[in-house]
N, C-alpha and C positions, 0 to 999 in steps of 0.2 A: 379273392383272400378275405376281403371284409365280409364276404357269405358266409366264409366258413366260420369266420370267428363269432359271427352273430348267432349262428346256428349251435355254436360250442356253449357259448354264455347261456342261450334258451336253453339247451337241455340241462345245464348246472341249476338254472333258477328251478326247472319243473322238479329236477330229482332232489333238492333240498325242501321244495313246497309239500313233498309226499312223504316227507320225516315226521315223527313223531317224537317232539322233545322229551326227556325222562320227567319232567316237572307235570308232565300232562298224564303220566301213567302210574306214578307212585300214590299209593293210598294213605291218608291221613299225616299229611305234611305239615310243618309248623317252620317259620323262618329262621329259629333259634335251633333247627336240628343240625346235627354234623354235617350233612350234607351241603349245607348252606355257612360252613365255616367256624360255627361254633359249637363248641363241645359243652354237654351240662354235666354236672356232678351227678356219678352214678349212683343208683341206692338211695334215690330220695325222689319226694314227690316233687316234679317239675311243675304242673300245671294240674289244675282240676275245673273240671263241667259242670254244669246244671243240667242232669239230664231230664228230658220231658216224657219220662216213660210212665205210663199210668195202668196200674192194674186192669185185666180186660176185665170187662163187664158181660157177663152172659146175655145174649139176646134171644128174642124170640125166633124159632127155628132151628136154634142152635143143636146138633148132636154132640153128646157127653156120653164117656163111660162112665158106670159108678161101681165102684169095688167096695166092700165091706170086709174088714177083719175085726174078728170079735172071738170070744170063747164059746159063743154058741155053736155047735154042730154044724157042718157045711150043709146037711141034709134039711138042715130049717132055715136055710138063708132064700127066703121067697124071694127077694130082690134080683137074685143072679138068674134063678130059674126063669123067671117073668123076663128078665133082658134076652137071655138067649131063645125064649118062645118068640121073641120079635122077629128072629129070620135077620137076612143078609139088609144093608142097608144100600141100596143100590144108588142112591147119588153121590155114595162116597167111592164105589168102584169102579164108575164111568170113567171117575179121572187117574185111576189107578191101574187100570189093566188095559189100557188103550193103545195109540198107535206108538211107533219107534221106541224110545227108553221108558215110557211112561212108569212102568213097575219097576225098572232099575234106578230111576231118579229118586223116587220116594224112598227106596231101600237107602240110598245113600245117607239119604236125609237121618236116618236113624241108625247109619253105621251098622247095615246089614248086607250081607253077600248073596248072592244067587244060589240055587241050589235047593237040596234038601225037598220036602213034601210040597213046598209054595212053588217050586220051579216052572211047573205046566203055566201057572196062571202069571208068573213074573214077579209073585210075592212070595218073601219066607213066611213060614208058620205063624209067628209072632206079630207079622204085619195082618195077615189076614183075621188072626183073633182080635187085634184091635178095630178091624174095620167092618167086620161082619156084624158084630151086634153094638146096640147104643140105644139111648133114650133118646127121643125127639120133642125139644120143647115145643109146645104149640105156639099159634099165632099170639097168643096172650101172654106167652113165657112161662107157661107154668109146666110142670113136671107132674104126672099123673103115675104114682105108685101103688101097687097092692097093698090093702090093709091101711095105707096112710090117706090115700087120696090125692087131691091135687095139691101142690107146693110152687110156691111163685118164686122161681129162680132168675128172672130178668131183673137185670139191674144190678146183681152181685156180683162179687168178684169170685173167683173159684174157692179161696179159702172159706169166704162168707157161706158160698153154696154147701160146703163139706160141713160145715159148724151148723148149720139150719138142719141138713138132712141128719146130721149125728143127734139131734135135740128130738127129732121126729122119731127114730129108729131106738132110740134108749130103753123105750117099755118093750121092744121085741128082740134086741139082743144084747148080751151081756159085755159092757165096755166096748162098745162098737169105736172101730177108727175107720173114717169115710176117706177115700181117693176118689176125687174127681177129674176126668181128662177131658179136654176139648177136641173133638174129633173133626169139626167140621171148619177148619182153619185154611183155608184156601187163598192163594194168590197168583197172579199171573205175571209172567216177567218177558218181555220182548225187546227186539233192538239189538244193539252191538252185543249181543251175549253168545256162548257158545252153545248153549242148548236152551232154546227158548221153550215155554210151556206153562203149564199149569202147575202148581205143587200143591201139597197137602203137608202141613206141619201139624206136630202134636203139642207146640210150645206156643203158649200165648203171648210170648216175649219175642219172638221171632223179629227181626232186625233186617235191614237191607244189606249189610254184610252178610247174613244169613241166605238170603235170596241170590245173592250173588255167587255164593259158593254152591249152591244147588244148581246153578245154572253154567256151572264149570268155569265160571271166572267171565269176565268183560274181554272182548277183543283188544286186541291192541289200538284199534280206531275208534274205541269208545270215548265219547265224551264224558271221562269222568267228575267234571264241574257242574253237571246239570241234568242229574238223572231225575226224571218227573214220576213222582208218586201220585197217582190219581185215585182218590178215596171215594166209594159211595156211601153215605151213612146219613140216615134219619131223612131220606128223601132230597139229600143235597148231593152234590158233588165238589168234592175239595180238591186241590191241587196244591202239592208241595214240591219246591225243587230241592235236591239233596246232592251237595257237593261232598263227594267222598276223597276229595285230595285234601281238604281241609282236617286236621286235627280235631277238631269241635265237633266233628260229624255226632258224635254221641248226642250234642244238646241241641240237633236240628231236629224241628218237630216232624219231619218226615221220616226219622231215621227208624223208629219203632213201628212196624207193620200192623194193620188190622184185617181181621177177614175180608175176602175179595177185593183188597188193593190190586190196582194194576201198575207195574213198574216198566215205564219206557225208557230205554237207553238209547239216546241219539247218538250219531256219527260225528266223529271231528271232520272239518273241511278236506284234511288230509287224505282220507279215505275216497272222497270223489276224486282227487288228483290221480292218487294210485289206481284207482279201477277204471276212470274214463279217460282224463285229461293225460296222464303219463303215457298210456298206451297209444290214443291218438298222434300226440305230439312226438311219440318216438317213430311212427309210422310216417308220419309226415316228414321228420328230419331224415330219416333214411331214404324216401322217395327222392327228396331235393338233394341229397347228398349224391345219390346214383345219377341224376339228373345232371349236376354240374359236372360229375366226373365224365359222364358221355359227352357233354359239352366241350370238355377242356381237352378230351382226347379226339374229338373231331378237328377241333383248332387246331391241335398241334399237328394231325396229318395233313392240315390243309396248308402249312406253312411249307 
């Protein structure tokens, strides 16, 4: 009898050890949230946080698109013709037409569906247009344009680069408006996510929540309190820990991503209990219970 009680207690312990509390799943928590018993006044600013977001500065070997709008007829847009003559940038395509859901993942980022003329490659036409042409900054951070020559863009934010190019082209275009878009913003996310992989973003302000969304959310057994962001920058490797359970997530230094960041999502201990300890313990309990039942049956028959 005592053996059965012991087995029952052990089973209950293992069962609860594999459960994940709600507090370890809900994002952006604060002790004063209604879930914790205190209801804040609606339609008011409850708390404010200082963001660590810094405008992205262009780097050597970045790939950018350059678009010009002006009153000058399009047939005289030598910049567009020059960009189109550059052909396909294969460094982008190798990440977007690869295995599994590569193409669809990148389309989800842009809110695009499959199908159309880009269906064969897994990319919509607008995606192909963005990724097949572009300018590559050289190793010194210069952009070379016809008629203009070399222009140093490294170290400039995108608005600063647009203004610099506008000044360079003002003698060639009537009232030019310049739009620059970064095409080479890649990051990788692995671990307890529903879709691991390397993703391409066209937004230099991509953050951890964006990355989680692209990876189809974290699994139930992901440790949301200690995501690791590994950054390779200027010959150094920097590591940031990000706690997505805290409401001040936007104020954490690793919240905003940089190109080539690696995000590692660790697992909770409950995952090990569920995948390994619980099945093993269940088998042991089953074998032990069967053995006890057989022993009791033999004992009763012998009486």
